[in-house]
Each structure stands twice: as C-alpha cells, then as structure tokens.
One Martini backbone bead per residue (centre of mass of N, CA, C, O) as a GRO file, in nm:
protein
  455
    1MET     BB    1  -5.046   1.345   1.507
    2SER     BB    2  -5.332   1.220   1.648
    3GLU     BB    3  -5.196   0.967   1.831
    4MET     BB    4  -4.924   1.169   1.865
    5ILE     BB    5  -4.721   1.375   2.062
    6TRP     BB    6  -4.430   1.572   2.046
    7ASP     BB    7  -4.250   1.628   2.371
    8LYS     BB    8  -3.938   1.714   2.439
    9GLU     BB    9  -3.946   1.813   2.728
   10LEU     BB   10  -4.091   1.553   2.846
   11ILE     BB   11  -3.890   1.337   2.740
   12GLN     BB   12  -3.646   1.442   2.896
   13LYS     BB   13  -3.770   1.437   3.179
   14TYR     BB   14  -3.871   1.104   3.138
   15ASN     BB   15  -3.570   0.971   3.054
   16GLN     BB   16  -3.561   0.682   3.191
   17SER     BB   17  -3.557   0.391   3.350
   18GLY     BB   18  -3.717   0.075   3.234
   19PRO     BB   19  -3.956  -0.129   3.150
   20ARG     BB   20  -4.123  -0.316   2.883
   21TYR     BB   21  -4.353  -0.508   2.956
   22THR     BB   22  -4.358  -0.831   2.871
   23SER     BB   23  -4.389  -0.837   3.183
   24TYR     BB   24  -4.588  -0.901   3.505
   25PRO     BB   25  -4.352  -0.939   3.637
   26THR     BB   26  -4.030  -0.932   3.585
   27ALA     BB   27  -3.758  -1.137   3.520
   28LEU     BB   28  -3.618  -1.030   3.799
   29GLU     BB   29  -3.833  -1.216   3.974
   30PHE     BB   30  -3.718  -1.469   3.905
   31HIS     BB   31  -3.691  -1.801   4.057
   32GLU     BB   32  -3.559  -2.126   4.188
   33ASN     BB   33  -3.821  -2.215   4.359
   34TYR     BB   34  -3.937  -2.295   4.113
   35THR     BB   35  -4.120  -2.569   4.011
   36ASN     BB   36  -4.259  -2.831   3.837
   37GLN     BB   37  -4.519  -2.835   3.979
   38ASP     BB   38  -4.591  -2.537   3.923
   39PHE     BB   39  -4.615  -2.603   3.618
   40ILE     BB   40  -4.823  -2.809   3.616
   41GLN     BB   41  -5.053  -2.645   3.749
   42ALA     BB   42  -5.048  -2.420   3.528
   43ALA     BB   43  -5.129  -2.609   3.292
   44GLU     BB   44  -5.418  -2.689   3.452
   45ARG     BB   45  -5.596  -2.433   3.508
   46TYR     BB   46  -5.639  -2.373   3.174
   47PRO     BB   47  -5.759  -2.613   2.969
   48ASN     BB   48  -5.919  -2.420   2.734
   49ARG     BB   49  -5.680  -2.281   2.641
   50PRO     BB   50  -5.505  -2.184   2.420
   51LEU     BB   51  -5.190  -2.213   2.228
   52SER     BB   52  -4.860  -2.096   2.254
   53LEU     BB   53  -4.559  -2.125   2.062
   54TYR     BB   54  -4.210  -2.120   2.161
   55VAL     BB   55  -3.901  -2.126   1.963
   56HIS     BB   56  -3.560  -2.162   2.033
   57ILE     BB   57  -3.281  -2.059   1.821
   58PRO     BB   58  -2.944  -1.999   1.900
   59PHE     BB   59  -2.810  -1.991   1.622
   60CYS     BB   60  -2.517  -1.846   1.456
   61HIS     BB   61  -2.276  -1.754   1.220
   62GLN     BB   62  -2.264  -1.450   1.347
   63LEU     BB   63  -2.171  -1.164   1.507
   64CYS     BB   64  -2.365  -0.908   1.635
   65TYR     BB   65  -2.251  -0.654   1.841
   66PHE     BB   66  -2.550  -0.562   1.959
   67CYS     BB   67  -2.651  -0.839   2.065
   68ALA     BB   68  -2.870  -0.972   2.344
   69CYS     BB   69  -2.910  -1.252   2.271
   70ASN     BB   70  -2.951  -1.581   2.293
   71LYS     BB   71  -2.638  -1.733   2.179
   72VAL     BB   72  -2.471  -1.941   1.920
   73ILE     BB   73  -2.161  -1.936   1.757
   74THR     BB   74  -2.170  -2.128   1.443
   75ARG     BB   75  -2.073  -2.356   1.152
   76HIS     BB   76  -2.211  -2.625   1.271
   77GLN     BB   77  -2.480  -2.771   1.157
   78HIS     BB   78  -2.508  -3.044   1.341
   79LYS     BB   79  -2.593  -2.890   1.611
   80ALA     BB   80  -2.896  -2.875   1.519
   81ASP     BB   81  -2.954  -3.176   1.543
   82ILE     BB   82  -2.905  -3.195   1.842
   83TYR     BB   83  -3.109  -2.992   1.933
   84LEU     BB   84  -3.353  -3.139   1.823
   85ASP     BB   85  -3.342  -3.389   1.991
   86TYR     BB   86  -3.404  -3.228   2.261
   87LEU     BB   87  -3.658  -3.078   2.174
   88GLU     BB   88  -3.815  -3.346   2.156
   89LYS     BB   89  -3.790  -3.434   2.451
   90GLU     BB   90  -3.936  -3.178   2.561
   91MET     BB   91  -4.192  -3.210   2.413
   92ILE     BB   92  -4.293  -3.486   2.514
   93SER     BB   93  -4.304  -3.392   2.807
   94ARG     BB   94  -4.495  -3.134   2.767
   95ALA     BB   95  -4.745  -3.235   2.592
   96GLN     BB   96  -4.887  -3.403   2.823
   97LEU     BB   97  -5.001  -3.108   2.959
   98PHE     BB   98  -5.166  -3.049   2.648
   99LYS     BB   99  -5.407  -3.219   2.588
  100GLY     BB  100  -5.632  -3.085   2.352
  101ARG     BB  101  -5.486  -2.830   2.284
  102LYS     BB  102  -5.497  -2.550   2.096
  103VAL     BB  103  -5.283  -2.435   1.836
  104THR     BB  104  -5.267  -2.072   1.728
  105GLN     BB  105  -4.949  -2.024   1.781
  106ILE     BB  106  -4.624  -1.973   1.627
  107HIS     BB  107  -4.272  -1.909   1.722
  108TRP     BB  108  -3.957  -1.836   1.581
  109GLY     BB  109  -3.645  -1.772   1.764
  110GLY     BB  110  -3.353  -1.585   1.871
  111GLY     BB  111  -3.113  -1.588   1.707
  112THR     BB  112  -3.150  -1.812   1.408
  113PRO     BB  113  -3.393  -1.991   1.250
  114THR     BB  114  -3.240  -1.984   0.953
  115TYR     BB  115  -3.007  -2.183   1.031
  116LEU     BB  116  -3.184  -2.379   0.935
  117ASP     BB  117  -3.249  -2.611   0.720
  118GLU     BB  118  -3.479  -2.757   0.542
  119ALA     BB  119  -3.480  -3.028   0.703
  120GLN     BB  120  -3.480  -2.915   0.990
  121SER     BB  121  -3.736  -2.739   0.973
  122ALA     BB  122  -3.923  -2.974   0.896
  123ARG     BB  123  -3.870  -3.135   1.142
  124LEU     BB  124  -3.972  -2.933   1.356
  125MET     BB  125  -4.261  -2.897   1.247
  126ALA     BB  126  -4.339  -3.192   1.273
  127MET     BB  127  -4.301  -3.210   1.576
  128LEU     BB  128  -4.520  -3.003   1.655
  129LYS     BB  129  -4.759  -3.155   1.499
  130THR     BB  130  -4.731  -3.418   1.662
  131HIS     BB  131  -4.740  -3.317   1.975
  132PHE     BB  132  -4.950  -3.117   1.869
  133LEU     BB  133  -5.259  -2.910   1.815
  134VAL     BB  134  -5.268  -2.784   1.515
  135VAL     BB  135  -5.425  -2.553   1.361
  136GLU     BB  136  -5.492  -2.461   1.033
  137ASN     BB  137  -5.498  -2.117   1.111
  138ALA     BB  138  -5.233  -2.064   1.224
  139GLU     BB  139  -5.004  -1.862   1.357
  140ILE     BB  140  -4.686  -1.854   1.173
  141SER     BB  141  -4.357  -1.749   1.277
  142ILE     BB  142  -4.043  -1.587   1.164
  143GLU     BB  143  -3.698  -1.527   1.197
  144ILE     BB  144  -3.485  -1.341   0.967
  145ASP     BB  145  -3.173  -1.375   0.794
  146PRO     BB  146  -3.065  -1.213   0.493
  147ARG     BB  147  -2.766  -1.335   0.475
  148LYS     BB  148  -2.869  -1.667   0.533
  149ILE     BB  149  -3.048  -1.688   0.248
  150GLU     BB  150  -3.272  -1.822   0.022
  151ILE     BB  151  -3.542  -1.773  -0.173
  152SER     BB  152  -3.634  -2.073  -0.154
  153MET     BB  153  -3.690  -2.082   0.158
  154LEU     BB  154  -3.949  -1.937   0.158
  155ASP     BB  155  -4.101  -2.173   0.008
  156HIS     BB  156  -4.051  -2.366   0.230
  157LEU     BB  157  -4.179  -2.232   0.468
  158ARG     BB  158  -4.464  -2.211   0.346
  159SER     BB  159  -4.498  -2.530   0.303
  160ILE     BB  160  -4.481  -2.569   0.639
  161GLY     BB  161  -4.671  -2.291   0.737
  162PHE     BB  162  -4.578  -2.019   0.703
  163ASN     BB  163  -4.740  -1.658   0.741
  164ARG     BB  164  -4.499  -1.510   0.899
  165MET     BB  165  -4.250  -1.237   0.903
  166SER     BB  166  -3.915  -1.141   1.027
  167MET     BB  167  -3.663  -0.888   0.963
  168GLY     BB  168  -3.327  -0.782   0.996
  169VAL     BB  169  -3.186  -0.472   0.923
  170GLN     BB  170  -3.134  -0.188   1.111
  171ASP     BB  171  -2.930  -0.098   0.839
  172PHE     BB  172  -2.839   0.050   0.515
  173ASN     BB  173  -2.559   0.140   0.602
  174LYS     BB  174  -2.242   0.028   0.542
  175ALA     BB  175  -2.087   0.141   0.780
  176VAL     BB  176  -2.267   0.037   0.997
  177GLN     BB  177  -2.272  -0.257   0.922
  178LYS     BB  178  -1.956  -0.297   0.957
  179ILE     BB  179  -1.934  -0.201   1.272
  180VAL     BB  180  -2.156  -0.451   1.349
  181ASN     BB  181  -2.134  -0.709   1.175
  182ARG     BB  182  -2.384  -0.647   0.925
  183GLU     BB  183  -2.382  -0.744   0.623
  184GLN     BB  184  -2.603  -0.639   0.346
  185ASP     BB  185  -2.868  -0.681   0.088
  186GLU     BB  186  -3.109  -0.477  -0.018
  187HIS     BB  187  -3.204  -0.633  -0.276
  188PHE     BB  188  -3.259  -0.898  -0.139
  189ILE     BB  189  -3.465  -0.802   0.059
  190ALA     BB  190  -3.670  -0.715  -0.149
  191ALA     BB  191  -3.696  -0.999  -0.283
  192LEU     BB  192  -3.818  -1.128  -0.025
  193LEU     BB  193  -4.063  -0.954   0.001
  194LYS     BB  194  -4.188  -1.021  -0.272
  195ARG     BB  195  -4.204  -1.329  -0.236
  196ALA     BB  196  -4.387  -1.320   0.022
  197GLU     BB  197  -4.627  -1.192  -0.136
  198GLU     BB  198  -4.650  -1.425  -0.352
  199LEU     BB  199  -4.691  -1.652  -0.115
  200GLY     BB  200  -4.889  -1.525   0.130
  201PHE     BB  201  -4.789  -1.355   0.341
  202GLN     BB  202  -4.966  -1.180   0.594
  203SER     BB  203  -4.692  -1.076   0.746
  204THR     BB  204  -4.444  -0.811   0.751
  205ASN     BB  205  -4.132  -0.749   0.922
  206LEU     BB  206  -3.917  -0.482   1.039
  207ASP     BB  207  -3.591  -0.433   1.183
  208LEU     BB  208  -3.475  -0.149   1.371
  209ILE     BB  209  -3.184   0.062   1.472
  210TYR     BB  210  -3.127   0.317   1.717
  211GLY     BB  211  -2.777   0.403   1.813
  212LEU     BB  212  -2.565   0.337   1.635
  213PRO     BB  213  -2.284   0.351   1.500
  214LEU     BB  214  -2.265   0.647   1.286
  215GLN     BB  215  -2.523   0.756   1.335
  216ASN     BB  216  -2.761   0.977   1.189
  217VAL     BB  217  -3.025   1.140   1.079
  218GLU     BB  218  -2.965   1.124   0.773
  219SER     BB  219  -2.903   0.817   0.765
  220PHE     BB  220  -3.174   0.714   0.872
  221MET     BB  221  -3.349   0.833   0.655
  222PHE     BB  222  -3.231   0.664   0.442
  223THR     BB  223  -3.334   0.398   0.560
  224LEU     BB  224  -3.641   0.468   0.586
  225LYS     BB  225  -3.698   0.515   0.290
  226LYS     BB  226  -3.636   0.218   0.199
  227VAL     BB  227  -3.837   0.087   0.377
  228ILE     BB  228  -4.100   0.223   0.270
  229GLU     BB  229  -4.058   0.104  -0.018
  230LEU     BB  230  -4.098  -0.198   0.090
  231ASN     BB  231  -4.383  -0.217   0.244
  232PRO     BB  232  -4.430  -0.316   0.527
  233ASP     BB  233  -4.667  -0.393   0.771
  234ARG     BB  234  -4.424  -0.379   0.980
  235LEU     BB  235  -4.246  -0.203   1.258
  236SER     BB  236  -3.931  -0.227   1.447
  237ILE     BB  237  -3.797   0.035   1.666
  238PHE     BB  238  -3.495   0.035   1.830
  239ASN     BB  239  -3.318   0.091   2.119
  240TYR     BB  240  -2.988   0.111   2.180
  241ALA     BB  241  -2.828  -0.074   2.429
  242HIS     BB  242  -2.523  -0.005   2.609
  243LEU     BB  243  -2.395  -0.319   2.771
  244PRO     BB  244  -2.095  -0.452   2.799
  245SER     BB  245  -2.113  -0.578   3.095
  246ARG     BB  246  -2.359  -0.782   2.978
  247VAL     BB  247  -2.258  -0.764   2.662
  248PRO     BB  248  -1.965  -0.858   2.536
  249GLY     BB  249  -1.997  -0.782   2.224
  250GLN     BB  250  -2.028  -0.465   2.279
  251ALA     BB  251  -1.709  -0.408   2.315
  252LYS     BB  252  -1.665  -0.363   2.000
  253ILE     BB  253  -1.808  -0.090   2.068
  254LYS     BB  254  -1.760   0.235   2.045
  255GLU     BB  255  -1.860   0.501   2.238
  256ASP     BB  256  -1.766   0.744   2.042
  257GLN     BB  257  -1.960   0.627   1.789
  258LEU     BB  258  -2.211   0.714   1.938
  259PRO     BB  259  -2.487   0.876   1.948
  260PRO     BB  260  -2.623   1.112   2.096
  261PRO     BB  261  -2.909   1.171   2.262
  262GLU     BB  262  -3.009   1.405   2.082
  263THR     BB  263  -2.995   1.238   1.815
  264LYS     BB  264  -3.192   1.008   1.893
  265LEU     BB  265  -3.442   1.196   1.943
  266THR     BB  266  -3.453   1.298   1.648
  267ILE     BB  267  -3.475   1.033   1.504
  268LEU     BB  268  -3.736   0.946   1.632
  269GLN     BB  269  -3.915   1.189   1.557
  270LYS     BB  270  -3.873   1.157   1.242
  271THR     BB  271  -3.979   0.866   1.228
  272ILE     BB  272  -4.274   0.918   1.333
  273GLU     BB  273  -4.337   1.129   1.112
  274THR     BB  274  -4.276   0.956   0.853
  275LEU     BB  275  -4.468   0.717   0.929
  276ALA     BB  276  -4.730   0.882   0.927
  277GLU     BB  277  -4.718   0.980   0.634
  278ALA     BB  278  -4.707   0.665   0.529
  279GLY     BB  279  -4.945   0.521   0.719
  280TYR     BB  280  -4.846   0.458   1.016
  281LYS     BB  281  -4.918   0.311   1.320
  282PHE     BB  282  -4.900   0.362   1.654
  283ILE     BB  283  -4.884   0.111   1.893
  284GLY     BB  284  -4.609   0.110   2.066
  285MET     BB  285  -4.309   0.244   2.130
  286ASP     BB  286  -4.164   0.036   1.862
  287HIS     BB  287  -4.444   0.009   1.707
  288PHE     BB  288  -4.563  -0.046   1.362
  289ALA     BB  289  -4.869  -0.018   1.155
  290LYS     BB  290  -5.093  -0.072   0.950
  291PRO     BB  291  -5.432  -0.040   0.961
  292SER     BB  292  -5.475  -0.344   0.835
  293ASP     BB  293  -5.334  -0.464   1.065
  294GLU     BB  294  -5.395  -0.672   1.328
  295LEU     BB  295  -5.281  -0.492   1.543
  296ALA     BB  296  -5.440  -0.239   1.489
  297ILE     BB  297  -5.723  -0.373   1.501
  298ALA     BB  298  -5.691  -0.471   1.806
  299GLN     BB  299  -5.653  -0.192   1.931
  300ALA     BB  300  -5.919  -0.064   1.825
  301GLN     BB  301  -6.080  -0.308   1.995
  302GLY     BB  302  -5.912  -0.361   2.278
  303VAL     BB  303  -5.728  -0.654   2.224
  304LEU     BB  304  -5.446  -0.617   2.293
  305HIS     BB  305  -5.136  -0.776   2.346
  306ARG     BB  306  -4.868  -0.898   2.573
  307ASN     BB  307  -4.532  -1.036   2.549
  308PHE     BB  308  -4.215  -1.174   2.490
  309GLN     BB  309  -4.266  -1.075   2.172
  310GLY     BB  310  -4.481  -0.866   2.232
  311TYR     BB  311  -4.715  -0.787   2.027
  312THR     BB  312  -5.059  -0.920   2.020
  313THR     BB  313  -5.376  -1.097   1.931
  314GLN     BB  314  -5.355  -1.339   2.168
  315GLU     BB  315  -5.491  -1.321   2.476
  316GLU     BB  316  -5.583  -1.633   2.577
  317CYS     BB  317  -5.314  -1.751   2.571
  318ASP     BB  318  -5.092  -1.975   2.630
  319LEU     BB  319  -4.742  -2.004   2.700
  320LEU     BB  320  -4.498  -2.208   2.539
  321GLY     BB  321  -4.152  -2.266   2.603
  322LEU     BB  322  -3.891  -2.381   2.380
  323GLY     BB  323  -3.587  -2.414   2.476
  324VAL     BB  324  -3.334  -2.217   2.533
  325SER     BB  325  -3.447  -1.963   2.753
  326SER     BB  326  -3.731  -1.997   2.749
  327ILE     BB  327  -4.068  -1.860   2.797
  328SER     BB  328  -4.344  -1.902   3.013
  329LEU     BB  329  -4.727  -1.848   3.012
  330LEU     BB  330  -4.905  -1.989   3.274
  331GLY     BB  331  -5.158  -1.858   3.363
  332ASP     BB  332  -5.000  -1.735   3.683
  333THR     BB  333  -4.707  -1.794   3.536
  334TYR     BB  334  -4.359  -1.821   3.516
  335ALA     BB  335  -4.111  -1.967   3.291
  336GLN     BB  336  -3.762  -2.073   3.270
  337ASN     BB  337  -3.511  -2.177   3.098
  338GLU     BB  338  -3.209  -2.268   3.047
  339LYS     BB  339  -2.942  -2.066   2.915
  340ASP     BB  340  -2.739  -2.304   2.898
  341LEU     BB  341  -2.683  -2.544   2.675
  342LYS     BB  342  -2.548  -2.777   2.833
  343THR     BB  343  -2.754  -2.768   3.060
  344TYR     BB  344  -2.998  -2.817   2.898
  345TYR     BB  345  -2.916  -3.097   2.806
  346ALA     BB  346  -2.889  -3.233   3.086
  347LEU     BB  347  -3.184  -3.176   3.182
  348VAL     BB  348  -3.333  -3.324   2.955
  349GLU     BB  349  -3.197  -3.595   3.000
  350LYS     BB  350  -3.294  -3.631   3.287
  351ASN     BB  351  -3.616  -3.494   3.289
  352GLY     BB  352  -3.736  -3.364   3.000
  353TYR     BB  353  -3.633  -3.083   3.107
  354ALA     BB  354  -3.522  -2.714   3.179
  355LEU     BB  355  -3.584  -2.587   3.436
  356HIS     BB  356  -3.492  -2.289   3.630
  357LYS     BB  357  -3.727  -2.063   3.656
  358GLY     BB  358  -3.981  -1.846   3.841
  359LEU     BB  359  -4.341  -1.751   3.882
  360VAL     BB  360  -4.586  -1.694   4.114
  361LEU     BB  361  -4.876  -1.513   4.124
  362SER     BB  362  -5.042  -1.302   4.268
  363GLU     BB  363  -5.327  -1.127   4.295
  364GLU     BB  364  -5.178  -0.860   4.271
  365ASP     BB  365  -5.010  -0.912   4.030
  366CYS     BB  366  -5.245  -0.957   3.838
  367LEU     BB  367  -5.373  -0.687   3.869
  368ARG     BB  368  -5.130  -0.518   3.778
  369ARG     BB  369  -5.095  -0.651   3.507
  370ASP     BB  370  -5.368  -0.566   3.381
  371VAL     BB  371  -5.321  -0.263   3.409
  372ILE     BB  372  -5.065  -0.243   3.231
  373LYS     BB  373  -5.173  -0.384   2.980
  374GLN     BB  374  -5.399  -0.184   2.905
  375LEU     BB  375  -5.204   0.069   2.884
  376ILE     BB  376  -4.988  -0.052   2.668
  377CYS     BB  377  -5.203  -0.150   2.450
  378ASN     BB  378  -5.464   0.091   2.475
  379PHE     BB  379  -5.441   0.368   2.650
  380LYS     BB  380  -5.651   0.242   2.855
  381LEU     BB  381  -5.889   0.250   3.154
  382ASP     BB  382  -6.132   0.056   3.315
  383PHE     BB  383  -6.239   0.035   3.615
  384SER     BB  384  -6.496  -0.158   3.626
  385THR     BB  385  -6.352  -0.404   3.516
  386ILE     BB  386  -6.140  -0.442   3.751
  387GLU     BB  387  -6.344  -0.435   3.989
  388LYS     BB  388  -6.508  -0.689   3.910
  389GLN     BB  389  -6.262  -0.893   3.893
  390TYR     BB  390  -6.132  -0.795   4.197
  391ASN     BB  391  -6.307  -0.660   4.417
  392ILE     BB  392  -6.267  -0.334   4.388
  393LYS     BB  393  -6.168   0.011   4.456
  394PHE     BB  394  -5.953   0.165   4.267
  395THR     BB  395  -5.892   0.437   4.421
  396GLU     BB  396  -5.819   0.282   4.677
  397HIS     BB  397  -5.618   0.071   4.604
  398PHE     BB  398  -5.449   0.311   4.411
  399ALA     BB  399  -5.376   0.567   4.573
  400GLU     BB  400  -5.057   0.565   4.566
  401ASP     BB  401  -5.038   0.541   4.249
  402LEU     BB  402  -5.190   0.809   4.185
  403THR     BB  403  -4.997   0.989   4.325
  404LEU     BB  404  -4.752   0.920   4.134
  405LEU     BB  405  -4.932   1.014   3.876
  406GLN     BB  406  -4.977   1.322   3.911
  407PRO     BB  407  -4.733   1.460   3.762
  408LEU     BB  408  -4.826   1.337   3.481
  409MET     BB  409  -5.097   1.481   3.491
  410ASN     BB  410  -4.990   1.768   3.508
  411ASP     BB  411  -4.831   1.714   3.215
  412GLY     BB  412  -5.049   1.546   3.024
  413LEU     BB  413  -5.007   1.217   2.994
  414ILE     BB  414  -5.267   1.183   3.185
  415HIS     BB  415  -5.618   1.089   3.244
  416GLN     BB  416  -5.871   1.143   3.488
  417THR     BB  417  -6.180   0.981   3.560
  418GLU     BB  418  -6.447   0.816   3.684
  419GLN     BB  419  -6.396   0.569   3.471
  420GLY     BB  420  -6.070   0.642   3.412
  421LEU     BB  421  -5.795   0.601   3.193
  422CYS     BB  422  -5.606   0.834   2.973
  423VAL     BB  423  -5.387   0.855   2.726
  424SER     BB  424  -5.209   1.092   2.578
  425PRO     BB  425  -5.050   1.183   2.296
  426GLN     BB  426  -4.788   1.255   2.474
  427GLY     BB  427  -4.790   0.980   2.658
  428ARG     BB  428  -4.725   0.730   2.457
  429LEU     BB  429  -4.407   0.733   2.468
  430LEU     BB  430  -4.444   0.728   2.807
  431ILE     BB  431  -4.582   0.455   2.912
  432ARG     BB  432  -4.376   0.332   3.107
  433ASN     BB  433  -4.388   0.559   3.326
  434ILE     BB  434  -4.691   0.496   3.387
  435CYS     BB  435  -4.660   0.195   3.472
  436LEU     BB  436  -4.456   0.234   3.704
  437CYS     BB  437  -4.672   0.337   3.916
  438PHE     BB  438  -4.773   0.010   3.925
  439ASP     BB  439  -4.469  -0.090   4.008
  440THR     BB  440  -4.362  -0.235   4.302
  441TYR     BB  441  -4.067  -0.345   4.194
  442SER     BB  442  -3.947  -0.092   3.989
  443ARG     BB  443  -3.952   0.199   4.140
  444ALA     BB  444  -3.676   0.168   4.221
  445ALA     BB  445  -3.392   0.312   4.105
  446ALA     BB  446  -3.203   0.057   4.128
  447LYS     BB  447  -3.387  -0.128   3.957
  448ARG     BB  448  -3.397   0.056   3.689
  449GLN     BB  449  -3.097   0.029   3.609
  450GLN     BB  450  -3.149  -0.263   3.476
  451PHE     BB  451  -3.263  -0.088   3.249
  452SER     BB  452  -3.354   0.076   2.997
  453ARG     BB  453  -3.434   0.331   2.829
  454ILE     BB  454  -3.723   0.463   2.723
  455ILE     BB  455  -3.557   0.627   2.457
   0.00000   0.00000   0.00000
C-alpha cells in the first residue's frame, strides 16, 4: 500500500496508551471553573464563522456490552418527548448567541438517534430549522441502529433533510453478536444500504470493532468480506478498549474470551491490506474512505479537519453541542454539557442551558492544537504556515518537542526537512505517538494510562 507501510516491529514498540486527539487539549483538561460568560464570549469571538450542530440523543432500547457512549437504556418512548422538550429550551437559549450564523453541518449522535420515531425526529429537525439558520445544502448526518428501524424510516429521514448516514455493524458473526448483546440481520443491513443509495444519501459509513470476545483473524475477515460486498463509502474500524472499571456494561464481557494482543494486531494488518486491495484509502487511525469520498478529497487537498465526531471536511466551523453530555468547540474554547440526564434537565429548567465544564485555550494551546491537527489530518506540517500565524521560529519554539520526536525520526516514522515535517508510510498508523511529542498535557505516563492503546 503506497499510503502506509505495516511494520510489525515498530507497531509493537510504540503500542502504548495515548489520546485520540478529537480535541487538543483533551477532555481530561476540562474543568468546572469554565463559566457561561466564557461560553458567551467564545460564541461572539468569530461571528462570521459557519456553525456545525451536534445533537446527542442518549436513548437506546438495549445495552450493547462493549459500548462506552453516554446512554440511557429504556423502552419508554415517551421519555424521548420529555427530552425533546428540554432540548428545545436549550436551543432557544443558545440560538440567541448565534443569530445570523449559517449552519452548514448537523450531526445526530448517541445513544441511538433512531430511537426517535418518525414524529419525534421530524419535530427535532423542525426545531433545529426554526431556531437556527440551516443552509439548503447543509451536510446532515445521523447514526443508525439497524436492529430497531424499518426501511421506511430511511425514506422519512431523507424527507426531513438527512443526506449522510452511519450504521453500527461491529461484527457479522452471530456468536460474537450474541455475546456482546447486539444481534442483527445482515440481509436487512444490505437492504438499508441499498435503499439509502436509491434515496440519494451522499455518504454511507459502517462501523466495525475489532478486539471483541470470540473474534479471531478468520472470523473478522468473514465480516470484512461481507462489508466490502456492501460497498459503503466509508468505514470506521475501532479497537475495542476493555475498561470495565470505567464502563460498567463491559463487566458482562469475560476477559478470557477477548482475542490476545497478537491476534488483534494481525486482524488490523489484514484489514488494512484487504481494504487497500478493495480500493479504500486510509484516512487516519481507524478511518477508511473511497478515493471519491469527500473525506479522501479533503485530505488530498490538505484541508481535512478533526473534531469530537472524528474526521470532517468543514474546517472553519464553530461546533455547538446540544443535549446531555454534548461538547462544543467555539472559537478557542471547549464546553461540555452535564452528563447526567436528571441533572441536565434540572439545569436547563433553571438556566436554559446545562453547561458543566470547559476550557479556555491559551495561545500556546492553540499553537499546539494546530500543529497536532495538521499532523493527524494531513500527515504533514509546513513550518512557515505555523510561524507566520503565531510569530515564532518553529525549530526554536519546539526544540524540546523535536528532541522527543528524535527517536521516532531515527525509526523512520517521521522526517524533518528545512520546510517542515512529513509522516512516513510506516508512521501513519502511529500518528498518535507522533502527536504525543507535541502534547504537553498527556506526555506523562500516568496521564497516558487514562487513554486507550494506540493500536
């Protein structure tokens, strides 16, 4: 594969814990001293930026044992109506800060956004379009659970504006599905994708997870073969992190049934090779896309961006998170809503918003954020661009960081020239290790242990 080289020895050497860099600094640095006044100032800082909206729907019908998302398991559909009541109160409060801003991107995540029935999803979309200025050609995406949806729901979602979708598959093996409590019908998943294409959805993504109980190399290749036949535009292939002390549901998974690290590495290697042969481009870490997909095009043009939803094409957006636990990225600040649903309700009732914590970035934070973002999105960094923007001499300002990077340079993961840095084909899988050298918060081993392993 011309874009990436698998070097098992280097991967094993550098397979430590580290952040996924959906933000820098990471959410571990958020604190409760962040105030609503900080939020207001952040919203006002770049008034001409377009806006991206993220809406968190926490509800699921049943627990998937591997899931670490913020979720509420319930079969009481009316609870979604109550949630929408509070979401609208939050929208009304927050929308006042963004008058005139064009919304070019909307994403519903969860939980399970398709927990909402047709009337509830239509109500939520109408709320968003009432309180915010959504442009006609906005990217509007949704995460779908194929177990609890009818084909006709796709027609409804398309009719209210959705044009992109992501679906959790995880694994097509029945034994694996059963042991993680996520049994689903592969023929129905194929039918959903076929209908999405007929309806004109512009991008379809499937999520897989490697490292689940009972998985082995042969079984995962069985899943991958079926996925390639389904022909999605994008694939997200995540490494399962077993952290039952932090994710109570994972205690239902027996550790002795998990594949050993060596097997997981082989699964990932064969997955990358197989997807390359099938024509998918490695975007970064766990994301793959067809060369014609907008993510691949954005990366080729050097304008790929990364936020709390992963890789995205819309670099210049401010991100407003709505709903329980959602995170906003406004100007040079991060802000997170309350994670507990009852507390979220109480705060929205009292204040009109449910701000819990956040972080105002220093200029140094912004500088390092931009360095990490360029490396993790585009695998290269031009010194002069950063030097002009921040009025620094790169090699002097980052002398300590470049010293930390030297062993990785010696191992051929990244190359330094007079003009900048360029990640090598064998360094692309280990991009998180490279970014870690510029991360003054997470470099300490004790802090790194709070993150999942790189591979």
